[in-house]
N, C-alpha and C positions, 0 to 999 in steps of 0.2 A: 578757742581752738584746742586748748589743753583738755577741756571737758569732752570734746568730740573724740579725741584719741583715748581718753579714759574709758568712755562708753564702748568704743570699738574694741578695746583690749578685753573688757569684761565680757562682751558678747562673743568674742573669739574663744573664750575659755569655756563657754557653754556648748555642749555637743548639740549639733543640729538634729540628731536623731539618736535613738537608742536601739541596740540589737536585742533581740529576744534570745535568751540562752537556750541551747539545745539541752534537754534533760532526757535521760533514758532509764528504763526499768532493768534491774539486775536480771541476767548477767551482762547486759549490753552496756557499752561505754560510749559517751558522746564522741563525735569525730574530732580529729586533731584540729587545733586552732592554727590557721594559716596566716592570719593578719599579723602585722609587725608593729602595730601601734595599739595602745590601750584605748578602750572604748567604754561607753556606758552600756551595761548589759542588764536586761530586765529578766528576773526570775519570778515565775508565778507558781505558788504552792497553795494547796487547799488542805486543811486538816479535816480528816474524815474518819468517823468511827463506823466499823462494819464487822460482820461475822463472816469468817472464812476458814478454809481448811488449814489445820496445823500439822496433822498427821493423818494416816489412814483411819477413817472413821471418826476423827476428832475435829471438831470445829472450836473456834476461839473468838472471843470478843476483842478484836484488834482495834487499836487507835493508830492512825497512819497519816503520812503526808502523801497526797495525791492518790490515795486508795491502794497503795502497795506497801508491802513490808519486805525488805527495807524500802525506804523512800527513794525517789529518783536520784541518780548521780548527776551532779552539776559539773561542768567544765568551763573555767574562765581562765584569764591570763593575768600574770603578775602586772599590777598597775591599773587593772580595770576598776571602774566604779560600778558596783552592783546595786541595782535598785530592786529591792526584794519586796514582793507583794505576798502577804500571807492572809488568806481568808479562812473562815471556819464554816463548814457546811451547816446549813440551818437545822439539820437533823441531829447534830451533835448534842451531847448532854453536858459537856464540860468546855471551859475555855482552854485554848491552847496557845503556845507561842513557839519560838525557835531560838536556840542557842547554836550559832555556827562558830566552830572553833577557829575558823579562818578570820573572824572579825576581831578587830582591835577597838573595843568599846564596851560599855557597861553590859554585862550579861551576855556578851556575844550577840547582842540584838534582842535577847529575851526581855530586857527591861522596857522595850518600846513596842513589842509585838504581841502582848497578851490580848487575844482577840476572842470576843464572845461569839456564840453561835449566830450565823447569819451576817457577821460583820467582816471587815477587812482592815488590816494595818499595813503600812508601807514605811520602809526606812531605806537608807542608803549607806554603803560602806565602801572603803577602798581596800583592795587586795594588796597588802604591804609585804606579804611573805609567800613565796612559792612553796608548794607542798601538797600533801594529801591530808584532808581534814575531815573529821567527823562532825556531823550536826545532829541535834536531837531536840526534842521538846523539853522545856524546863518550867512548865507551868506549876505554880504552887498549889493549884486546886485540882485534885485532892492532895497532890504531892508530886515532886519531881520524879521519884523512883517509879511511880505508877505509869506516868507517861512514857518513860523510857522502856520499862518492862513490857508495855503493851504494844510496842512496835514503832514508835516515832523516832526514827533515826535514819541516817544515810551518809553518803560521802560527797564532799566537794573537793574537786581538784583545781588547784591554782597552778597552771603551767608556768614554767620559767619563761623569761622574755624571749629566749631563743627556741622555745619549744622542747618537746621530747624527741629523741631519736626514733625513727619509724621502726615498728615491729610488724609481724604478720597478723597477730591477734592481740586484742586487749579485752580483758574480762573484769567484771565487777562482782566480787564475792564478799558477803558480809555474814559474820557469825553473831549469833545472839542466843540468849537463854530465855526460857519461858517457865514461869512458876504458876502452876494451875490448880484450880479447884472446880468442882461442879457448880455451875450457876443455878441449877434447877430448871433451866429453860431447855427445850428440846429442838433439835433440827431433824427434819424428815429426811430419810435416805433418798438418793437418786434412784429413779426406776431402772430396773435391770431388764433389758430386752431378752425374751426367750430365744433359745437357740435350738432350731430343729425340733420343736415340740417339747423341749426340756428347759426348765429354768436354769439360767447360766449359773446362778449362785449355788444351786443344788449340785450341778455337775462339777463345778470347781471344788465344792466342799469335800467331795469324795477323793480328791487327788492331793498328793503331797506337793509342796512347792517345787521340788525337783522334777516331778512328773509334769507339772505345768510348764516348766521350762522346756522339757523334752518335746512336748507337743506344740510348742510355740505360743502358748497362751499367756506366758509371763516372761517375755523376752526382755532383754536390756541389761539392767544392772546385775541381777542375780546370776544369770548365766555367764556374764562377762567376768564376774568375780571368780567363778569356778575355773574359767579358762586362764585367768590371770595367774592363779596360784598352782594349777594342776595341768594346764594345757588342754587343748581340745580333745574330747573323747573320740575314739575311732573304733572300727570293728575289732581291732586287735587288742583293745584296752582290756586289761584284766578285770574280772568281776569285782575284786577287792577295791580297785581304784574307782570304779563306778560307784560302789557303795559309799566310799569316802566322799566323793563329790556330792552325792545326794545328801549325805549327813551334813556336810559343810553348808550346802545350799539351804537346807531346812533351817539350820541354825542361824544363818545370815538373814533369812526372811523374818524369823522371829525377832532378830536384833533390830532390823531396820523398820519394822512396823509393829504397832501394838494391836492392830485389828486386821482381819482379812480385808483386802481391798474392796471386795464386793459384799461385805456384810449387810444383810437386809435389816438389821436391828435399828431401832430408833436410838440415837445417841444424844446425850445431854451436851449442851454447849459449855465449854470451859471458859473460865475467867481468871483474872489474876488472884493469886493467893499471896497476900502481904506477909503472912506468917512464914511461908516457904522462902520468900524473898529475903526476909530478915535472917533466916537460918542458912541462907545461901545453899538451898537444896533444889536445884532446877529439875523439873520433870523432862524437859526437852532442851537440847543444845543443838541448834540447826544452822545450816547455811542458807542464806537467801529466804528466810522467813518461814520455812516449813520443812518437814522431813521429806526427803526425796526431790527437793527442788533442783538438784544437780545430778540426778540419777536417771537411768533408763533413757527415754527419749529426750530428756533435758540435759544429758551429759554434754560437757563442752567438747567440741570436735575440732581437731587440728590435723595437719599433715606432718609427717616426719621431716625434720630439718627446718621447720618453721620456728621463728622466734616468738615467744609468748610473754606477755606482760599481764600480771594480775594486780589489780588494785583491791587490796584486802582490808576490810575494816572489822573491828570487834567492839561491840557496844558493852559487852558484859551482860547485864548490869554489874555483875560481881566478878566473874572469872577472867583470868588471863588466858589467851589462846596460845597454843604451841603449834603454829601452822606448819604443815609438812605435806609433801607429796611423795607417796611411797613409790620408790624406783626412780626418783628424779632428784637432782641437786640444783639449787638456785644459783645461777651464774652470777647474779647480782641482786643485792637487797638494799633498798633505800631504807635505812634504819628509821623506825618510827614515822615513816612517811615523809621524812625531810628531803627536800630537793636542794641541790647545791650544798649539801651537808655531807655527813659520813655515809659512805656506801661500803658494804661488805661483799666479799666474793666467796664462791664455793661453800654455800651455807646449806646444811641439811634441814634444820628446823629453826624458825625464827619466832621470837616472842612478840606478841602484840597485846599491849595492856588494855584494860577496860577503857572504852572511849578513845582508843588509839587506832592507828592504821599503819600499813606498810605497803611497799611496792616491790614485787619480786619479778625477776626476768629469768627465763630459762629456754632451752631448746631441747626438744625430745628427739633422741637419736635412734630409738628402736620402736617399731610399731607395737601397739598393744593398749591395754587399759591401765590407767594410773589413778590411784585413789588419792583424793585430797582429804586430809583428816586434821582434826585437832588431836595432836599426839598425847594429850592428857587422855589416854586411850579409851577409858571407860565411857567417854563422851560419845564414842561411836554408837554405843548402845542407845544413846538418847537422840541420835540423828545427825551428829557432826561428821558427815561423810558426803563426799561428792566424787564425780568421776570425770576424767579427761580421757577421751579416746583418740589415739594417734593412728593414722592410716598411712601406710607406705610400705616400701620394700624392706625385707629383713636386712639386718646389719650384723652378720656373724663375727666381724672383727671386734665389735663392741660387746655383743651378747648372743650366746647360742646355747641350746641344751645339747649336751654331749651324750648322755645316757639316760 
């Protein structure tokens, strides 16, 4: 009889089923966890090497998890058991693995997940600590820095047992550096459709960036920047002011992109420069994997008065991020991504170390466009800039232009 109860106890400790974790691509965040008990949760990742856009006219040899840079965001609960499946696409040239900073165990899982092309590894771990954690590849072949620098990283959120307070919007933003050199391989340009008998690229080439905005051909980030700092132009606007707006816009276009968007030239594919990495001289510092990932039509959109939470990660591989939103103050910051730890209030800029994370919360009180930047400010020139657009009624008690 004692043996029967022993077997029954063992069986009762084994979950009858496992949940499949929801994972999302930046800037989307998985839904809140509503269950109140820990479960076994299955996560499926695939290492994949591919060529994709890094900046306007520039392609790069990325290494990734699930074909995106950054990799997917994972959301689980404190006390869950995570069954992690890592496969490596058969077309890959290198073995890959994964080091999850939320794991308590050798290598954060890296020691048991080194997987060759076409194969799969599986391991299991318990989420012992709530918080926001970075994960990344740590394969020794050809070297850990190469796997990180090429795009293999992302965020894993371990919710506290009682969950997070609800907010109106949650976003996933990740900063990373790219150290590049010419690979000698070429990527063909996308075909450009003619417009009314005229090649679009030729038509656009004759116009300045400011003129493109005025004709509606390059709307979004650039014109919103002019409005952010100078206000919208009207018929009564002085010629001097219009000239300043155009000069600023032209400068910002040059800053935000290295090549014209519709350049017809054949461009060489970029790859990792270990020499630049060792010298800590990145060519690009970007949000969510490429220049412009959070600009123009990709800007984050909210309504005035809504509460926003950003899960922000920084992989480096070398630099510390000075995360800041121009015109906004963080109401609350979970320092270094710790949950149930130290929180800070009324923060202007928060430091995020290499391979670290933070959670910031704020409410936008005035409509308009708000720039997200790394306030190590020259990094804007390398792509570390994004946009939040807030829609709503004016609030002159808080902010208004007088003259």
